[in-house]
C-alpha positions as CSV (number, residue, x, y, z in Angstrom):
1,M,98.7,51.0,95.7
2,N,100.0,54.4,96.7
3,T,97.7,56.1,94.2
4,L,94.7,54.2,95.6
5,R,95.8,55.2,99.1
6,E,96.0,58.8,98.1
7,K,92.4,58.7,96.7
8,H,91.2,56.9,99.8
9,N,92.6,59.7,102.0
10,L,91.1,62.4,99.8
11,Y,87.7,60.8,100.1
12,I,87.9,60.3,103.8
13,N,89.0,63.9,104.4
14,K,86.1,65.2,102.3
15,I,83.3,63.1,103.7
16,Q,80.9,64.7,106.1
17,T,79.5,62.9,109.1
18,D,76.9,65.4,110.3
19,F,74.1,63.1,109.0
20,V,74.7,59.3,109.1
21,R,72.1,56.8,108.2
22,D,71.1,54.1,110.8
23,Y,72.4,51.4,108.5
24,I,75.9,52.2,109.9
25,N,74.8,50.8,113.3
26,H,72.9,47.8,111.9
27,F,75.5,46.3,109.5
28,P,77.9,43.7,111.2
29,W,81.1,45.4,110.0
30,D,83.3,43.0,112.0
31,E,82.2,40.0,110.1
32,Q,84.8,38.5,107.7
33,L,82.7,39.2,104.6
34,I,79.6,41.3,104.2
35,G,78.0,42.6,101.0
36,I,75.8,45.6,100.5
37,R,73.5,45.8,97.5
38,G,71.4,48.8,96.5
39,S,70.4,50.9,93.6
40,R,72.5,53.7,92.2
41,G,72.2,56.9,94.2
42,V,71.0,55.5,97.6
43,G,74.2,56.3,99.4
44,K,76.2,53.0,99.6
45,T,79.6,54.7,98.9
46,T,78.9,57.5,101.3
47,L,78.1,55.0,104.1
48,L,81.4,53.2,103.5
49,F,83.4,56.5,103.8
50,Q,81.5,57.5,106.9
51,Y,82.2,54.2,108.6
52,I,85.9,54.2,107.7
53,K,86.3,57.8,108.9
54,S,84.5,57.2,112.3
55,T,86.2,53.8,112.9
56,Y,89.7,54.1,111.3
57,G,90.3,57.7,110.4
58,L,93.3,57.8,108.1
59,S,94.8,54.6,109.5
60,E,96.4,52.3,106.9
61,K,94.6,49.3,108.4
62,A,91.6,50.2,106.3
63,L,91.3,51.0,102.6
64,Y,88.5,51.9,100.2
65,I,88.9,50.9,96.6
66,S,86.5,51.0,93.7
67,L,86.7,48.3,91.0
68,D,85.8,50.7,88.2
69,D,89.2,52.4,88.9
70,L,91.6,52.2,85.9
71,Y,94.1,50.5,88.3
72,F,92.1,47.2,88.0
73,I,92.4,47.1,84.2
74,E,95.9,45.8,84.5
75,N,95.9,44.5,88.2
76,T,93.9,41.8,89.8
77,L,91.9,42.2,92.9
78,S,93.5,39.0,94.4
79,D,97.0,40.4,94.0
80,F,96.0,43.7,95.4
81,A,94.4,42.0,98.5
82,A,97.6,40.0,99.0
83,S,99.7,43.1,99.0
84,F,97.3,44.9,101.3
85,V,97.5,42.1,103.9
86,Q,101.3,42.0,103.6
87,K,101.4,45.7,104.5
88,G,99.3,45.2,107.6
89,G,95.9,45.9,106.1
90,E,93.0,44.6,108.2
91,H,89.7,45.9,106.6
92,L,89.2,46.2,102.8
93,F,86.2,48.1,101.5
94,I,85.5,47.2,97.8
95,D,83.0,49.3,95.9
96,E,81.3,48.7,92.5
97,V,82.2,45.0,92.4
98,H,79.8,44.4,89.5
99,K,82.2,46.5,87.3
100,Y,84.9,43.8,87.7
101,E,84.8,40.5,85.8
102,N,85.0,37.4,88.0
103,W,84.6,39.5,91.2
104,A,82.8,36.7,93.0
105,I,85.5,34.1,92.4
106,E,88.3,36.4,93.5
107,I,86.5,37.6,96.6
108,K,85.8,33.9,97.5
109,N,89.5,33.2,97.2
110,I,90.4,36.2,99.3
111,Y,87.9,35.0,101.9
112,D,89.4,31.5,102.0
113,Q,93.1,32.7,102.0
114,Y,93.0,35.5,104.6
115,D,91.1,34.7,107.7
116,E,92.4,37.9,109.4
117,L,91.1,40.2,106.6
118,K,87.7,41.7,106.9
119,V,86.0,42.5,103.5
120,V,83.0,44.7,102.7
121,F,81.8,44.8,99.1
122,T,79.1,46.8,97.5
123,G,77.3,46.5,94.2
124,S,74.2,46.9,92.1
125,S,70.8,45.8,93.3
126,L,71.1,43.2,90.4
127,L,74.2,41.7,92.0
128,E,73.9,37.9,91.9
129,I,75.1,36.3,95.1
130,L,73.2,33.0,95.4
131,N,73.8,32.1,91.7
132,S,77.4,33.2,91.5
133,K,80.0,30.6,90.5
134,A,81.9,31.1,93.7
135,D,78.7,30.6,95.8
136,L,79.3,33.5,98.1
137,S,75.9,32.9,99.6
138,R,77.6,30.5,102.1
139,R,80.3,32.9,103.0
140,A,78.9,36.5,102.8
141,L,76.2,38.2,104.8
142,V,74.4,40.3,102.2
143,F,72.2,43.3,103.0
144,E,69.9,45.5,101.0
145,M,70.1,49.3,101.2
146,Q,67.3,51.5,99.9
147,G,66.7,55.2,99.7
148,L,65.8,57.7,102.4
149,S,62.7,57.3,104.5
150,F,60.6,60.4,105.2
151,R,62.2,60.5,108.7
152,E,65.7,60.4,107.2
153,F,64.8,63.1,104.7
154,L,63.7,65.4,107.5
155,A,67.0,64.8,109.3
156,L,69.2,65.3,106.2
157,K,67.6,68.4,104.8
158,Y,66.0,70.1,107.8
159,D,68.0,68.8,110.7
160,K,64.8,67.5,112.3
161,L,65.8,64.5,114.3
162,F,63.3,61.7,115.3
163,K,63.6,58.1,116.2
164,S,62.3,55.2,114.1
165,Y,59.6,52.7,115.1
166,D,58.8,49.2,114.2
167,L,55.4,48.6,112.7
168,E,53.8,47.1,115.9
169,Q,54.9,50.0,118.0
170,L,53.7,52.5,115.5
171,L,50.3,50.9,115.3
172,E,49.9,50.5,119.1
173,E,51.1,54.0,119.9
174,S,50.2,55.9,116.7
175,Q,48.2,58.6,118.6
176,S,51.1,59.5,121.0
177,I,53.7,59.2,118.3
178,S,51.9,61.4,115.9
179,A,51.3,63.9,118.6
180,L,54.9,63.9,119.6
181,I,56.1,64.6,116.1
182,N,53.5,67.3,115.5
183,S,54.7,69.0,118.7
184,E,58.1,69.5,117.0
185,I,57.2,70.0,113.3
186,K,54.3,70.2,110.9
187,P,54.9,66.9,108.9
188,L,52.5,67.8,106.1
189,Q,54.6,70.9,105.4
190,Y,57.5,68.7,104.2
191,F,55.7,65.5,103.1
192,T,54.9,66.6,99.5
193,E,58.5,67.7,99.0
194,Y,59.7,64.3,100.1
195,L,57.3,62.4,97.8
196,K,58.6,64.5,94.9
197,S,62.3,64.7,95.5
198,G,63.5,63.3,98.8
199,Y,64.2,59.6,98.3
200,Y,67.7,59.8,96.8
201,P,70.3,61.5,99.0
202,F,71.9,63.3,96.0
203,F,69.0,65.8,96.1
204,K,71.5,67.8,98.3
205,K,73.8,68.3,95.3
206,E,71.4,68.1,92.4
207,N,68.4,70.1,93.7
208,E,67.8,72.0,90.4
209,F,68.6,69.1,88.1
210,Y,67.3,66.3,90.4
211,Y,64.9,64.7,87.9
212,Q,67.5,64.9,85.1
213,R,70.0,63.1,87.3
214,L,67.4,60.6,88.4
215,R,66.5,59.8,84.7
216,E,70.2,59.4,84.1
217,V,70.4,56.8,86.9
218,V,67.5,54.9,85.4
219,S,69.1,55.0,82.0
220,L,72.4,53.7,83.4
221,I,70.6,50.8,85.2
222,I,68.8,49.8,82.0
223,E,71.5,50.4,79.5
224,I,74.6,49.2,81.5
225,E,73.6,47.1,84.4
226,L,70.8,45.0,82.9
227,P,72.9,43.8,79.9
228,T,75.9,43.0,82.2
229,Q,74.1,41.6,85.2
230,R,71.0,40.0,83.5
231,K,72.5,39.3,80.1
232,I,69.7,41.2,78.4
233,A,70.8,41.8,74.8
234,V,71.7,45.4,74.0
235,S,69.3,45.2,71.0
236,K,66.5,44.6,73.5
237,I,67.1,47.5,75.8
238,K,64.6,49.6,73.8
239,K,61.9,47.1,74.7
240,V,62.8,47.3,78.4
241,K,62.6,51.1,78.3
242,Q,59.3,50.9,76.5
243,L,58.0,48.6,79.2
244,L,59.1,50.9,82.0
245,F,57.6,53.8,80.3
246,I,54.2,52.0,80.0
247,I,54.4,51.1,83.7
248,A,55.3,54.7,84.7
249,Q,52.2,56.0,82.9
250,S,49.9,53.3,84.3
251,V,50.8,52.4,87.8
252,P,49.5,51.0,89.9
253,F,47.9,48.5,87.6
254,K,47.1,44.8,87.3
255,P,49.1,43.8,84.2
256,N,47.4,42.0,81.4
257,I,50.5,40.0,80.3
258,K,49.1,38.9,77.0
259,K,48.1,42.4,75.9
260,L,51.3,44.0,77.3
261,S,53.6,41.5,75.6
262,E,51.8,42.0,72.2
263,R,52.0,45.8,72.6
264,I,55.8,45.6,73.1
265,G,56.4,42.8,70.7
266,I,57.9,40.2,73.0
267,T,56.8,36.8,74.3
268,R,55.0,36.4,77.6
269,N,58.0,34.7,79.3
270,T,60.3,37.4,78.1
271,L,58.0,40.1,79.4
272,V,57.8,38.4,82.9
273,E,61.6,38.1,82.9
274,Y,61.9,41.8,82.1
275,L,59.5,42.6,84.9
276,N,61.6,40.5,87.3
277,S,64.8,42.3,86.2
278,L,63.2,45.7,86.7
279,T,62.0,44.6,90.2
280,D,65.5,43.4,91.1
281,A,67.0,46.7,89.8
282,N,64.7,48.6,92.2
283,L,62.9,50.4,89.4
284,I,59.5,48.8,90.1
285,Q,58.0,46.9,93.0
286,D,55.4,44.1,92.4
287,L,52.7,43.0,94.7
288,N,51.4,39.4,94.7
289,K,48.6,37.7,96.5
290,D,51.0,35.1,98.0
291,T,54.7,35.5,98.8
292,F,55.2,31.8,99.0
293,G,56.0,29.6,96.0
294,I,56.1,32.5,93.5
295,S,57.6,31.3,90.2
296,L,60.1,33.4,88.3
297,L,57.6,33.1,85.3
298,Q,54.6,34.1,87.4
299,K,53.1,37.5,86.5
300,P,52.8,40.0,89.4
301,D,49.2,40.8,90.5
302,K,50.0,44.5,90.8
303,I,52.9,46.8,89.8
304,Y,54.1,50.1,91.2
305,L,57.2,52.1,90.6
306,E,59.8,51.5,93.3
307,N,59.4,54.9,94.9
308,T,57.4,58.1,94.5
309,N,60.3,60.2,93.1
310,L,60.5,57.9,90.1
311,S,56.8,58.5,89.5
312,Y,57.4,62.3,89.2
313,A,60.6,61.8,87.2
314,L,59.2,59.4,84.6
315,S,55.5,60.3,84.3
316,L,54.5,62.6,81.4
317,D,51.7,64.2,83.5
318,V,51.3,64.9,87.2
319,P,51.1,61.4,88.8
320,N,47.8,60.2,90.2
321,K,47.5,61.0,93.9
322,G,46.2,57.6,94.8
323,N,49.1,56.0,93.0
324,I,51.6,58.2,94.9
325,R,50.0,57.3,98.2
326,E,50.1,53.5,97.6
327,T,53.6,53.7,96.2
328,F,54.9,55.5,99.3
329,F,53.2,53.1,101.7
330,Y,54.6,50.0,99.9
331,N,58.1,51.5,99.7
332,Q,58.3,52.5,103.3
333,L,57.0,49.2,104.7
334,K,58.8,46.7,102.5
335,K,62.2,47.2,104.1
336,N,61.3,45.4,107.3
337,N,57.9,43.8,106.4
338,S,56.3,41.5,103.9
339,L,53.4,42.8,101.9
340,T,50.8,40.9,99.8
341,Y,47.7,41.8,97.8
342,P,44.6,41.0,99.8
343,E,41.1,40.2,98.7
344,K,39.9,43.3,100.6
345,G,41.8,46.5,101.1
346,D,45.1,47.6,99.5
347,F,47.8,45.8,101.5
348,L,48.1,42.8,103.8
349,V,51.3,43.3,105.9
350,N,53.1,40.4,107.6
351,N,50.0,38.3,106.8
352,K,48.3,40.0,109.8
353,Y,47.6,43.7,109.3
354,L,45.2,44.9,106.6
355,F,45.5,48.5,105.3
356,E,43.4,50.7,103.1
357,V,45.3,53.7,101.8
358,G,43.5,56.9,100.7
359,G,42.8,60.6,101.4
360,R,41.4,62.1,104.5
361,S,37.7,61.4,103.5
362,K,38.4,57.7,103.0
363,T,36.1,55.4,105.0
364,A,36.6,52.0,106.5
365,K,33.7,50.5,104.5
366,Q,35.8,48.2,102.4
367,I,37.6,46.7,105.4
368,S,34.8,46.9,108.0
369,G,34.7,44.0,110.3
370,V,38.2,42.8,109.5
371,K,40.4,42.2,112.5
372,N,43.6,44.3,112.6
373,S,42.5,46.6,109.9
374,Y,43.6,50.2,109.5
375,L,43.3,53.3,107.3
376,A,46.5,55.0,106.2
377,L,45.2,58.5,105.3
378,D,46.9,61.3,103.5
379,D,46.3,65.0,104.5
380,I,45.7,64.3,108.2
381,E,48.1,65.3,111.0
382,F,47.1,63.1,113.9
383,S,46.0,59.5,114.4
384,D,42.4,58.9,115.5
385,G,41.7,55.3,116.4
386,K,42.5,53.2,113.4
387,K,42.9,56.2,111.2
388,I,46.7,56.7,110.9
389,P,48.4,59.5,109.0
390,L,50.1,58.2,105.9
391,W,53.2,60.3,106.5
392,L,53.7,58.5,109.8
393,F,54.7,55.3,108.0
394,G,57.7,57.2,106.9
395,F,59.1,56.7,110.4
396,L,59.6,53.0,110.1
397,Y,63.3,53.2,109.3
């Protein structure tokens, strides 16, 4: 334990807190058991360090451990937790739980045995909670963490600080909000940079090799996490990569499952399973006409990459501008809203608001006469009636 404590202290001393994401104020850290899921690179570990530093400092009441540490090859998590509690530990932060076999059962046992111990665990987006043998879904509060919003990117890279808005407030006050932001900065000056390389916080360290690092993240998800978390045979990983490559060159598109499965050389059901896994891994995002009663074997109506940075990293050519606009809109709204594929327009949000996404010359012809309909337009600075700047939707979290 001493070695793990030394590593903990090293991490806490090194971590910076000049920029802290709002998640730190939204997660219920005092609950007995919470889980944080998210894709590689979105900043889960950094958030843990920042919370520990701001709340506990170097107090021995809190401890960060990563289950990919060599220590846990010969030592169990259960025994470690028992020792931690015996020495006065109160808050255990467990990172990379998906790297540890039977993690769910052991965390369940820790939860049941030590009422006084608070546990936070993090893992892959593919982490199974509901279907785990320990049934942690009845014990743990689980939260999703995604990459930076446009607002957070401005704060992290340029120290431009703005508040976030919920969708209703943004729609009702879009003119005053866009005017306020434009009085401080020129959003369009930074927007393209964000779309290309501002979603994953590691851009701060990997500026020159950002896309290389991002492609490595994608490879690790497909080659390591999918086989371990979704039991996809290693021999089939090439098929999954081929599928993602096809999607990256085609999105957004309405998939023809029959033709796509024949092209890759897999069955229809296997293809849909792969699509579900890529969605769960936060590599793609699918859009359906109805969010209710969706079957695991139902094909998505429309597919996008999960974020615009992936579009630039995985596409052979410069991504289609329309695709980038829609991908950004979907990505920024999905955190706190539900989106479906409407008969008219591009997105129906919360089953109430209809949006058409496009460039500044886009007209409302396709959604004319529809109540609560709006245009989300690129290359404009200010809102004008129901014409709302696309970049403004990057201030929703």
